[in-house]
BATI-5450 format. One line per 10 residues: number of its first residue (from 0); their letters; for each residue y, x, z of N, C-alpha, C. Coordinates in Angstrom, 2 decimals, padded with zeros to 5 digits. Layout:
BATI-5450
NUM	a	Y X Z Y X Z Y X Z ~ ...
//
This chain:
BATI-5450
0	vqlqasgggl	117.02 169.86 124.29 117.63 169.01 125.31 118.80 168.27 124.70 ~ 118.83 166.97 124.95 119.94 166.14 124.47 120.69 165.58 125.68 ~ 122.00 165.57 125.56 122.85 165.05 126.62 123.74 163.96 126.06 ~ 123.72 162.82 126.71 124.52 161.68 126.26 125.50 161.32 127.35 ~ 126.78 161.58 127.09 127.84 161.26 128.05 128.45 159.92 127.72 ~ 128.86 159.22 128.77 129.49 157.92 128.59 130.43 157.65 129.75 ~ 131.24 156.60 129.60 132.11 156.18 130.69 133.58 156.50 130.51 ~ 133.90 157.22 129.46 135.30 157.53 129.23 136.08 156.29 128.80 ~ 137.40 156.43 128.77 138.23 155.32 128.37 139.67 155.54 128.73 ~ 140.45 154.48 128.64 141.88 154.52 128.95 142.10 153.90 130.33
10	vqaggslrls	142.83 154.61 131.17 143.11 154.12 132.52 144.53 154.52 132.90 ~ 145.14 153.73 133.74 146.48 154.05 134.22 146.41 155.11 135.31 ~ 147.49 155.84 135.45 147.56 156.83 136.52 147.29 156.16 137.87 ~ 146.50 156.85 138.68 146.10 156.30 139.97 144.80 155.55 139.93 ~ 144.31 155.28 138.75 143.08 154.54 138.58 141.84 155.42 138.69 ~ 140.69 154.80 138.43 139.41 155.49 138.57 138.54 155.26 137.34 ~ 137.67 156.23 137.10 136.63 156.12 136.09 135.40 156.82 136.60 ~ 134.24 156.40 136.10 132.99 157.07 136.45 132.30 157.47 135.16 ~ 132.13 158.76 134.99 131.42 159.28 133.84 129.94 159.45 134.18 ~ 129.11 159.25 133.18 127.67 159.47 133.33 127.20 160.38 132.21
20	caasgrtpsn	126.15 161.12 132.48 125.56 161.98 131.46 124.06 162.01 131.69 ~ 123.32 161.50 130.71 121.87 161.45 130.80 121.26 162.57 129.96 ~ 120.35 163.31 130.56 119.65 164.39 129.87 118.27 163.91 129.45 ~ 117.84 164.35 128.27 116.51 164.01 127.78 115.93 165.22 127.07 ~ 114.64 165.18 126.83 113.99 166.30 126.18 113.45 167.30 127.20 ~ 113.19 168.54 126.76 112.59 169.56 127.61 113.66 170.28 128.41 ~ 114.04 169.69 129.51 115.06 170.29 130.36 114.48 171.47 131.13 ~ 115.30 172.45 131.46 114.81 173.59 132.26 114.36 173.12 133.64 ~ 113.53 173.91 134.28 113.13 173.60 135.65 114.31 173.74 136.58 ~ 114.43 172.78 137.50 115.46 172.85 138.54 116.84 173.16 137.97
30	ygmgwfrqap	117.22 172.44 136.95 118.46 172.74 136.25 119.69 172.22 136.97 ~ 120.76 172.96 136.87 122.05 172.50 137.35 122.76 171.73 136.24 ~ 123.76 170.97 136.63 124.53 170.23 135.65 126.01 170.36 135.98 ~ 126.81 170.32 134.94 128.23 170.48 135.15 129.05 169.64 134.20 ~ 130.32 169.53 134.54 131.31 168.86 133.70 132.43 169.84 133.39 ~ 132.82 169.86 132.14 133.97 170.62 131.68 134.88 169.66 130.94 ~ 136.10 170.09 130.71 137.01 169.25 129.93 137.90 170.10 129.05 ~ 138.36 169.49 127.98 139.27 170.18 127.07 140.37 169.23 126.66 ~ 141.58 169.58 127.05 142.75 168.80 126.69 143.27 169.27 125.33 ~ 144.01 168.43 124.64 144.54 168.82 123.32 145.35 170.11 123.41
40	gkerefvaai	145.02 171.06 122.56 145.76 172.30 122.52 145.45 173.28 123.62 ~ 144.46 172.95 124.43 144.11 173.83 125.55 142.66 174.27 125.46 ~ 142.33 175.31 126.22 140.97 175.77 126.25 140.12 174.88 127.15 ~ 138.84 174.93 126.92 137.92 174.18 127.77 137.94 174.77 129.18 ~ 137.89 173.89 130.18 137.95 174.36 131.55 136.89 173.67 132.39 ~ 136.47 174.38 133.42 135.48 173.87 134.36 136.07 172.74 135.19 ~ 135.26 171.72 135.47 135.70 170.61 136.32 134.85 170.55 137.59 ~ 133.54 170.41 137.42 132.65 170.27 138.58 131.23 170.59 138.17 ~ 130.41 170.97 139.16 129.01 171.26 138.89 128.18 170.94 140.12 ~ 126.88 170.79 139.90 125.98 170.45 140.99 124.64 171.12 140.72
50	nwsggstyya	124.00 171.58 141.79 122.70 172.21 141.59 121.61 171.16 141.55 ~ 120.37 171.62 141.39 119.25 170.71 141.19 119.10 169.72 142.34 ~ 119.14 170.21 143.56 118.90 169.35 144.71 120.09 168.47 145.05 ~ 121.24 168.83 144.54 122.46 168.12 144.91 123.09 168.66 146.18 ~ 122.45 169.68 146.75 122.95 170.23 148.00 124.15 171.14 147.85 ~ 124.38 171.60 146.63 125.55 172.46 146.38 126.38 171.85 145.26 ~ 127.65 171.72 145.51 128.57 171.22 144.51 129.75 172.17 144.39 ~ 130.35 172.19 143.23 131.46 173.09 142.93 132.54 172.30 142.20 ~ 133.78 172.58 142.55 134.90 171.85 141.95 136.03 172.79 141.58 ~ 136.71 172.45 140.51 137.96 173.13 140.20 139.00 172.70 141.23
60	dsvkgrftis	139.91 173.59 141.54 140.95 173.26 142.52 141.74 172.03 142.12 ~ 141.93 171.85 140.83 142.76 170.76 140.33 142.16 169.38 140.57 ~ 140.86 169.32 140.86 140.21 168.01 141.04 139.64 167.82 142.43 ~ 139.66 168.84 143.26 139.12 168.73 144.62 139.79 167.60 145.37 ~ 138.95 166.80 146.04 139.47 165.67 146.80 139.67 164.42 145.98 ~ 139.60 164.54 144.67 139.77 163.36 143.79 138.50 163.04 143.01 ~ 137.77 164.06 142.62 136.55 163.88 141.83 135.32 164.17 142.69 ~ 134.24 163.46 142.40 132.97 163.69 143.09 131.85 163.73 142.07 ~ 131.08 164.81 142.11 129.92 164.92 141.23 128.67 164.59 142.01 ~ 127.74 163.91 141.36 126.47 163.56 141.98 125.41 163.48 140.90
70	rdnakntvyl	124.16 163.37 141.31 123.10 163.29 140.31 121.95 162.45 140.82 ~ 121.21 161.90 139.88 120.00 161.14 140.16 118.89 161.78 139.33 ~ 118.08 162.59 139.97 117.05 163.32 139.21 115.97 162.41 138.66 ~ 115.75 161.28 139.27 114.77 160.33 138.74 115.22 159.80 137.38 ~ 116.52 159.79 137.17 117.08 159.30 135.90 117.60 160.44 135.03 ~ 117.45 161.69 135.50 117.98 162.85 134.77 119.45 162.63 134.40 ~ 120.20 162.14 135.35 121.58 161.76 135.08 122.52 162.37 136.11 ~ 123.65 162.84 135.62 124.72 163.34 136.49 125.92 162.42 136.34 ~ 126.65 162.25 137.41 127.81 161.37 137.42 129.05 162.16 137.83 ~ 130.19 161.68 137.37 131.46 162.23 137.83 132.36 161.05 138.17
80	qmnslkpedt	132.54 160.82 139.45 133.45 159.78 139.91 134.85 160.38 139.98 ~ 135.76 159.79 139.24 137.11 160.32 139.15 138.08 159.29 139.73 ~ 138.72 159.65 140.82 139.69 158.77 141.48 141.08 159.39 141.41 ~ 142.06 158.59 141.67 143.47 159.05 141.68 143.78 159.84 140.42 ~ 143.42 159.29 139.31 143.59 160.01 138.04 145.06 160.23 137.72 ~ 145.31 161.36 137.07 146.65 161.76 136.70 146.71 161.94 135.18 ~ 147.88 161.84 134.60 147.98 162.06 133.15 147.43 163.42 132.72 ~ 147.56 164.41 133.58 147.05 165.75 133.22 145.53 165.83 133.25 ~ 144.85 164.77 133.67 143.39 164.71 133.58 142.93 164.26 132.19 ~ 143.86 163.88 131.35 143.52 163.45 130.00 142.85 164.59 129.24
90	avyycavssw	141.66 164.32 128.72 140.89 165.35 128.03 139.59 164.75 127.52 ~ 138.92 165.50 126.70 137.52 165.19 126.37 136.67 165.87 127.42 ~ 135.81 165.10 128.05 134.95 165.61 129.12 133.55 165.84 128.57 ~ 133.03 167.03 128.84 131.71 167.43 128.37 130.78 167.67 129.55 ~ 129.55 167.19 129.42 128.55 167.54 130.42 127.67 168.64 129.85 ~ 127.04 169.37 130.74 126.23 170.50 130.31 125.10 170.75 131.31 ~ 124.05 171.38 130.81 122.88 171.72 131.62 122.77 173.24 131.75 ~ 122.49 173.69 132.96 122.37 175.12 133.22 121.02 175.45 133.83 ~ 120.43 176.55 133.35 119.18 177.03 133.94 119.44 178.12 134.98 ~ 120.72 178.42 135.24 121.08 179.45 136.21 121.05 178.88 137.62
100	ygrlysdyky	120.95 179.78 138.58 121.10 179.43 139.98 122.43 179.97 140.48 ~ 122.84 179.46 141.61 124.09 179.95 142.19 125.29 179.21 141.64 ~ 126.42 179.86 141.74 127.68 179.22 141.35 127.69 178.96 139.84 ~ 128.14 177.79 139.48 128.07 177.35 138.07 129.45 177.08 137.51 ~ 130.40 177.96 137.78 131.76 177.76 137.32 131.97 178.16 135.87 ~ 131.15 179.08 135.37 131.41 179.67 134.05 130.61 179.00 132.96 ~ 131.27 178.76 131.82 130.59 178.03 130.76 129.46 178.84 130.13 ~ 129.45 180.16 130.26 128.37 180.95 129.67 127.04 180.73 130.40 ~ 127.10 180.12 131.57 125.88 179.83 132.32 125.22 178.52 131.89 ~ 125.78 177.85 130.92 125.24 176.57 130.49 124.55 176.72 129.14
110	dywgqgtlvt	123.37 176.12 129.05 122.53 176.28 127.88 122.68 175.13 126.88 ~ 122.97 173.96 127.37 123.01 172.77 126.51 124.27 171.96 126.85 ~ 124.84 171.40 125.80 126.11 170.66 125.94 126.00 169.29 125.29 ~ 126.68 168.32 125.90 126.77 166.99 125.33 127.92 166.90 124.35 ~ 128.10 165.72 123.78 129.07 165.55 122.71 130.48 165.25 123.23 ~ 130.62 164.94 124.48 131.93 164.69 125.05 132.30 163.22 125.06 ~ 133.10 162.85 126.05 133.63 161.50 126.16 135.12 161.61 126.50 ~ 135.94 160.82 125.84 137.38 160.94 125.97 137.89 160.14 127.17 ~ 138.68 160.79 127.99 139.37 160.16 129.10 140.87 160.27 128.85 ~ 141.54 159.13 128.85 142.98 159.09 128.64 143.63 158.41 129.83
120	vss	144.55 159.12 130.46 145.24 158.59 131.63 146.71 158.38 131.26 ~ 147.15 157.14 131.30 148.53 156.84 130.94 149.42 156.85 132.18 ~ 150.66 157.25 131.96 151.61 157.33 133.09 152.33 156.02 133.31
//
């Protein structure tokens, strides 16, 4: 499975960005997808996740109400709409594919990872 993330860039605080991640290859059946991020000098952290149908979504407390995850299964693509961005959102954002069911907060539940896209929020 290959994951190609895009959409990162430089934005001012309060601005918006939309990340995309396209999956290709032999993806698991009914796979979930998630976004994680890693800021300089910090550990990777969970951001958001969505199940196969899109009926269940999960968010880190730090992004609730500002970020929205969605997916288009016809395109094997997951999106992360990021609004009201803050400087502390600056990080490399990674998308990932999970073959697990249920809550997808933990990175050990993800089987495949993309290369990451850099998001920089200036103050």
